[in-house]
C-alpha positions as CSV (number, residue, x, y, z in Angstrom):
1,M,127.5,67.3,-10.0
2,T,127.2,69.8,-7.5
3,R,128.6,69.1,-3.9
4,L,125.2,69.3,-2.3
5,L,123.9,67.1,-4.6
6,K,126.7,64.5,-4.4
7,I,126.1,65.0,-0.3
8,V,122.2,64.3,-0.6
9,I,122.6,61.0,-3.0
10,L,125.0,59.8,-1.0
11,F,122.5,59.8,2.0
12,F,120.1,58.3,0.5
13,I,122.0,55.6,-1.2
14,F,123.3,54.7,2.2
15,Q,120.0,55.4,4.3
16,Y,117.4,53.6,2.5
17,S,119.0,50.7,1.0
18,S,118.2,47.3,2.0
19,V,121.7,46.2,2.1
20,H,122.8,42.7,3.5
21,A,125.9,42.2,5.4
22,A,127.9,40.7,2.5
23,D,127.3,44.0,0.3
24,H,128.8,46.1,3.6
25,D,132.2,45.7,1.8
26,K,130.9,47.1,-1.5
27,L,129.7,50.2,-0.2
28,K,132.6,50.7,1.6
29,V,134.5,50.3,-1.7
30,T,132.2,52.9,-2.8
31,A,132.5,55.5,-0.1
32,D,136.3,55.3,-0.3
33,R,136.1,56.0,-4.0
34,I,134.1,59.2,-3.4
35,L,136.2,60.1,-0.6
36,A,139.2,59.7,-2.6
37,S,137.9,62.6,-5.1
38,N,139.0,65.8,-4.6
39,S,135.7,67.3,-5.3
40,F,134.3,65.6,-2.1
41,N,133.9,67.7,1.2
42,G,131.8,66.0,4.2
43,I,130.7,62.8,5.4
44,V,130.0,59.5,4.6
45,Q,128.2,57.0,7.0
46,I,127.1,53.4,6.8
47,S,124.4,52.2,8.8
48,Q,121.9,49.3,9.0
49,N,119.0,48.9,11.9
50,G,120.7,51.7,14.0
51,E,124.1,50.4,13.9
52,L,126.6,52.7,12.9
53,I,129.3,50.4,10.2
54,S,131.6,52.8,9.1
55,S,132.0,56.4,9.3
56,K,134.8,58.2,7.2
57,T,135.0,62.0,6.9
58,K,136.8,64.3,4.3
59,G,137.6,68.1,4.0
60,F,136.8,71.0,6.2
61,S,133.6,72.3,7.9
62,N,135.3,76.2,7.7
63,F,137.8,76.4,4.9
64,E,139.3,79.8,6.9
65,K,139.9,78.6,9.9
66,K,141.3,75.1,8.4
67,L,138.5,73.1,10.8
68,A,138.4,69.4,9.7
69,V,134.9,67.5,9.2
70,R,134.2,65.0,12.2
71,P,131.9,62.7,12.6
72,D,129.5,65.1,14.4
73,T,129.8,68.1,12.2
74,Q,126.6,69.7,11.1
75,F,126.1,70.9,7.4
76,V,123.7,74.0,6.8
77,F,121.9,73.3,3.6
78,G,120.1,75.6,1.5
79,S,116.3,75.6,0.4
80,T,117.3,73.8,-3.0
81,S,118.2,70.8,-0.9
82,K,114.0,70.1,-0.1
83,Q,113.8,69.7,-3.5
84,I,116.4,67.1,-4.2
85,T,115.3,65.4,-1.1
86,A,111.5,65.1,-2.5
87,I,112.5,63.6,-5.8
88,L,115.0,61.3,-4.0
89,V,112.2,60.3,-1.8
90,L,109.6,59.9,-4.4
91,T,111.9,58.1,-6.8
92,Q,112.9,55.6,-4.1
93,V,108.8,55.1,-3.8
94,E,108.3,54.3,-7.1
95,K,111.1,51.7,-6.6
96,G,109.3,50.3,-3.9
97,N,112.2,50.5,-1.8
98,L,110.6,53.1,0.4
99,R,106.9,53.8,1.3
100,L,105.5,57.8,1.8
101,K,104.7,56.7,5.4
102,D,107.9,55.7,6.3
103,V,109.2,59.4,5.8
């Protein structure tokens, strides 16, 4: 799975899941597992109702200069992310977790 796809999938898992407070620990364990993998480079943030619950970073925002990823790092994605995002959004619509008017 490509790095971009992992980031986009993580975004939707954490952004659009309706999670109860008891499930936050499970999400944090999953985030830690992803961050522990050698293939991940980016930010994992968990929030609910606009409140940031957890934020962790791993890797570099600039590999040549060895600049570490920070919580406010902005990543530039290519055009392929639009199609991936559309598929993920429509999948959540089909499952009833999201309405198109919410997007």
